[in-house]
N, C-alpha and C positions, 0 to 999 in steps of 0.2 A: 143060373145062370155064372158060364164059365168062362166067358168070352170077356180077353183080357180090358181094362179100363181105358177111356181115350187118352190117348197123350197130348199136348198144344202143340198147333202144326210147327214148323221150325222151316224159319227162313233158308232160305239155302247162300250159301261164300257172296254169292254172284247178285242177290238183292243185296246184302248186305252193303258190300263194296259200292252197291252204283248210291243206296243212300251217305254211304259214306262220302263220296264222292262230288254226289250234289250239296250236302253241307259244304264243302270244304269249298266250292262255287259262292255257295250266298254269302262264303266269310270274305273271301275275293273281292268280289260285288260292294257290298258294302268298304271294303280297305279303300277302294277305290273311289266308290263314289266319299268316301270324305277327304281320301287326295284333292280330290276336285271341288270343293269346295274353296269359293273364294276365303283367302285369309280373313275378312270382317266380317265372316259369319262361323268363325274354327273357336271353338273357344279358348280363351288364353293365349289368341296369335294377334301381334295388330298390323295388316297390313302395311306392305313396305313402301317406298318412298319411291314415288311413279319416277320415270324413267322416262330421257329423252328419247323421242324418238329416230334411230341410227339408220335417216334415210336422206330422201333429198336438202330435208329443213338441215339435219347434222350438218352440212358440206355446205351449207347458206352459212348457217354460224361459223364455222370452221372456218368459212372463207374474209368474212366481215371480219373477224380478231386477227388476221393474219393483215390487214387493212390498216385495221388500227392498228398496229403492234410497228407496219411500216410507217405511218405518219410521225408516232411516239416518237420510232427512232431520227426523225429527220428535226425534231427538238429536244436530241438524249444532250439529259442530264443538265438543262437549260442552256444548253450551248457554252456551257463556263468557260471554256476559252475561248472564246470569239467575244467574251461580252470581257475578260478579264484585260483582251486587248485593246477592248472599245476606250474601256476606261480608264486605261494604262496610259494608251500611248495618243487618244485623242481627246480625253476629256482633263489628266492630266491627275488622274487620280495615283494616288503609292501604289508600290506593290503588296505592301500591309494591307491599306484600306481596301483592296480589291480583294484577296486574300479571306476578308474578311466574310464575303460571300460564299467562296464557296467552305468555306469554314461550317457558315452555319447549312448550308444545301446537305454536308455530310452526318453532321450533329443529328441533326433532322432523318433522314433517312434510319440512324443509329441508333436512333429511338425509335422509330417506328414501323420497324421493317415488323419485328417480330409478332408485332401487337393488330401490326395489318394481315397478317397471315394469320392468324388465327378467327378476327373479325371479320373476313373473307367468306374462311369455312363456316362461319355461322349464319349469314344474311341470307339472304334471295332474295338481295337487290344489289345486282354486283352488277349490270348494266344500269342501274341508276350511278353506283361507283366511277365509272367510266366516263361519264356527261358530269361527272364531279370534278374529272379529271382533267377531261377536255377545257370545263369551264375555266383551271386556275393556268390552264397554255391563257388563253385568250386573257387574264388580270396580267399577268408574265409580261407578253407581248404587252401593252397599255403602260403599265410600271417604267418600259426598257425603254419605248416611242415620246412620252412624255419627259420621263424628269430620269436627273443623273445624279439626286439624293441619297445618304447614305441609306436612311431609315429605308425608306420602299424599296432600294435592291438589296437590304437582307430580307426585306418580309417578299422578295421574286423570289433569292435564294432556297428559305423555308418554303416554299412552292413547288420548289425544282424538288425538293424533297421528300415531300411529300407524294408528287406523283410520283415521282422513280419509285417509291413503298409503294403502293397500291398497282399499277398497272400491272407488275409482272404478275401476282398471285391470283389477280382477276380474270383474265386473259387466258393465264392456266388452267383455271376450277373453270369459267367456259366452256373453252377446249375440251377442258376430261369430258366433262357432264353432255355434253355435244355428242364425241363419236368415240366414247368407251376408252376401259383401258386401256386394252389391245393396241386400237389403233396411234393412241396418244403415244405411247412409249415408241410404238416402227414406226411412228411417220412426221405424229405433229408438234412433238415436244422438238425438234428438229427442225423439221421445218420454222417453226415461228421465233426460234433464235434467229434462222437462217436470212429470214424476212425483216427482222428489227434490223439487226446487224446491213440489211442490203441500207435502210433506210439512212439507218448514221451515214456508210460513205458516200452516198449519190449525194446526202447534205452536205455532207464536209466539202463533196471538192463545186459544187453546186455554188454555196455559200461562200466559199474562198474567194471560187473565180469572180462574182459577182460584185465580193467587198471591194479585192485587187480593183474592178473596174472603174465602180463609182467612188473611191477612196479619195478623200477621207470622212466622205460624206455616207459611211456605213451607216447609220443608226435606223437608215430603212430596212436594210436581213434582218431587225427585227418584227417585222408586219408578219416574218413567216411564226413566229409561232400563236397570231393572229388567226391567221386562213386557219393553223394546222388547227385550231386549239375549235376552230367552226367547221371544220370538215368533218374530226371525230363528233360532232353532233350528231 
């Protein structure tokens, strides 16, 4: 038999290309499935921290923070200028004695601002810190309307310093977490400062007018500490 031996069938180039394309498609699907896995199910990866919903709830949070800052501005720095005038001109303290309250406030600010910023970044109880600051405002008001002794007034100065150190980083962190980095830098950072300064300005005008009207019995204007602290809660 001189017939040539049978040769194995040769696949055409079209069939080979089709099989290669099919293999590539399978590999792409496998990669897509891996990419779509939740971070907690992918080996070697940890799930990201949950993000706050940047929507209706985020806007409410941002507005509440600005309201808190406005109220905080109404007792900015513990109304130190008005307190000093009251203690020196009405109560009869010497300027040196009154200056100790101012010194205590600034010393506490100097010692706690760096620590407060780091603590706020790490803790998840930011709202509780704002509540604590509000309670400190109420305590300051109680001190102002009940006593003019040196020791309680020094305590008030320390509380004022702590409030100043805590409020700014906490409100900044809450706003940033609510609205996101882009909106914070474009809009909300400036708005927070503007709203607080508005509170400072209005408070100076209103309290100055009230103190002038009821002089020399200006102790009653310090009930504002208690009112502002209660509203902040």
